[in-house]
C-alpha positions in Angstrom: 10.1 7.2 2.3 10.3 10.2 -0.1 8.6 9.9 -3.5 10.0 12.1 -6.3 7.5 12.1 -9.1 6.4 13.8 -12.3 3.3 13.2 -14.4 2.5 14.4 -17.9 -0.4 14.2 -20.3 0.0 11.7 -23.1 -1.4 12.5 -26.6 -0.5 9.2 -28.2 -0.6 6.4 -25.7 0.3 3.7 -28.3 3.5 5.5 -29.3 4.4 6.2 -25.7 3.9 2.5 -24.9 6.2 1.4 -27.8 8.9 3.9 -26.6 8.7 2.7 -23.0 8.7 -1.0 -24.0 11.9 -0.4 -26.0 14.0 0.3 -22.8 12.1 -0.6 -19.7 11.0 -3.9 -18.1 7.2 -4.5 -18.1 5.9 -5.5 -14.7 2.1 -5.8 -15.3 -1.2 -4.2 -15.7 -3.6 -3.2 -12.9 -6.7 -1.2 -12.1 -6.5 1.3 -9.2 -9.7 2.5 -7.5 -8.9 5.4 -5.1 -11.2 7.0 -2.6 -9.9 10.2 -1.0 -10.9 11.2 2.5 -10.5 14.8 3.8 -10.8 16.1 7.4 -10.9 19.4 9.1 -7.4 20.3 7.9 -7.6 20.9 4.1 -3.9 19.8 3.8 -4.6 16.4 5.2 -6.0 13.8 2.9 -6.0 10.0 3.1 -6.2 7.7 0.1 -7.8 4.3 0.3 -6.7 2.3 -2.8 -8.2 -0.9 -4.0 -5.9 -2.8 -6.4 -6.8 -6.3 -7.0 -7.4 -8.0 -3.6 -5.2 -5.5 -1.8 -6.4 -2.4 0.0 -3.7 0.2 0.8 -4.0 3.3 2.8 -1.7 6.2 1.8 -1.0 9.5 3.5 1.3 12.0 1.8 2.8 15.2 2.9 2.8 16.7 -0.6 5.2 19.4 -1.8 5.4 20.7 -5.3 8.8 22.0 -6.3 8.3 23.6 -9.7 7.0 20.8 -11.9 8.1 17.9 -9.6 6.4 16.4 -6.6 8.5 15.6 -3.6 6.3 13.8 -1.2 6.8 12.2 2.2 4.7 9.1 1.7 3.4 6.7 4.3 1.4 3.7 3.4 0.1 0.4 4.9 -2.3 -2.3 3.9 -5.5 -3.1 5.7 -7.5 -6.3 6.0 -10.9 -4.7 6.7 -11.7 -1.7 4.5 -15.1 -1.2 6.1 -13.7 -1.1 9.6 -11.0 1.4 8.6 -13.5 3.7 6.7 -15.8 3.6 9.8 -12.8 4.6 11.9 -11.7 7.6 9.8 -15.3 8.7 9.4 -15.7 8.7 13.1 -12.4 10.6 13.3 -14.0 13.4 11.3 -13.0 12.5 7.8 -15.5 12.4 4.9 -15.2 11.0 1.4 -14.0 13.8 -0.8 -13.4 12.3 -4.3 -12.9 9.1 -6.2 -10.5 8.2 -9.0 -10.1 5.1 -11.2 -7.3 4.4 -13.5 -6.2 1.5 -15.7 -2.4 1.3 -15.6 0.5 -0.5 -17.3 3.7 -0.5 -15.3 7.4 -0.8 -16.2 10.6 -0.3 -14.2 13.9 1.1 -15.5 17.2 1.6 -13.7 18.0 4.7 -15.7 21.3 5.7 -17.3 24.6 5.3 -15.4 23.1 3.1 -12.6 20.7 5.9 -11.5 17.8 5.4 -9.2 15.2 2.8 -10.2 12.3 4.6 -11.9 8.8 3.3 -11.9 6.9 4.2 -15.1 3.1 4.0 -15.3 1.0 4.7 -18.4 -2.5 5.2 -17.2 -6.0 5.9 -18.6 -7.5 8.0 -15.8 -11.3 8.0 -15.9 -12.8 11.3 -17.0 -9.3 12.9 -17.5 -7.5 10.9 -20.3 -4.0 9.4 -20.6 -1.1 10.2 -18.3 2.4 9.0 -17.7 3.8 9.0 -14.2 7.5 8.6 -13.4 8.5 8.0 -9.8 11.6 7.2 -7.8 11.8 6.5 -4.1 14.6 7.6 -1.7 15.2 7.4 2.0 15.5 10.9 3.4 17.2 12.4 0.3 19.1 15.7 0.4 18.7 18.4 -2.1 21.5 17.1 -4.3 20.0 13.6 -4.5 16.6 15.1 -5.3 18.1 17.2 -8.1 19.9 14.1 -9.5 16.7 12.0 -9.4 14.7 14.8 -10.9 17.1 15.0 -13.9 16.8 11.3 -14.3 13.0 11.6 -14.4 13.2 14.3 -17.1 15.6 12.2 -19.1 13.3 9.2 -18.8 10.3 11.3 -19.9 12.1 12.4 -23.0 13.1 8.8 -23.7 9.3 7.9 -23.5 8.7 10.4 -26.3 6.9 12.9 -24.1 7.8 16.6 -24.1 8.6 18.4 -20.8 5.9 20.9 -21.8 3.3 18.1 -21.3 4.0 17.9 -17.5 0.9 18.4 -15.4 1.5 19.9 -12.0 -2.1 19.7 -10.7 -3.1 16.7 -8.6 -5.6 14.4 -10.1 -8.0 15.4 -7.3 -7.8 19.0 -8.4 -8.4 18.1 -12.0 -11.4 16.0 -11.2 -12.9 18.7 -8.9 -12.6 21.2 -11.9 -14.8 19.0 -14.1 
């Protein structure tokens, strides 16, 4: 699955939430606790996410195209976090960083029956408020990626966030710089 995503800093989370609620469907609130593992290859990272009672492992082949992430994302749930973390530790991975965020989520179909867009307004511990807009596609071509990207920018504007607020650094990079 290909994830096409932008994230931006949010100066006024209350205003952003009002804007989002005016057009998107609220799907819930959650707390995400992410542990990132790194191995010998610096480009390879594995995320173990605890969200409620569910533990999900994610591996992404990340690509930044200008101000938009286009990632090949693979994820699966696990029933025994301790066993999995022992396995990846034995495979040469080590805990690299940790991130926690409180998130409110919405979904929106977009204008003109565009791709479904997931909207998350999150307070990221130590970093502040962010909005993330994401659409998923199966093996999209460049034309479809461009169409989805334009839909993400239009949605960002509809949320009341300027394109100049887009943050291209990964959360792990921002946390490492603290």
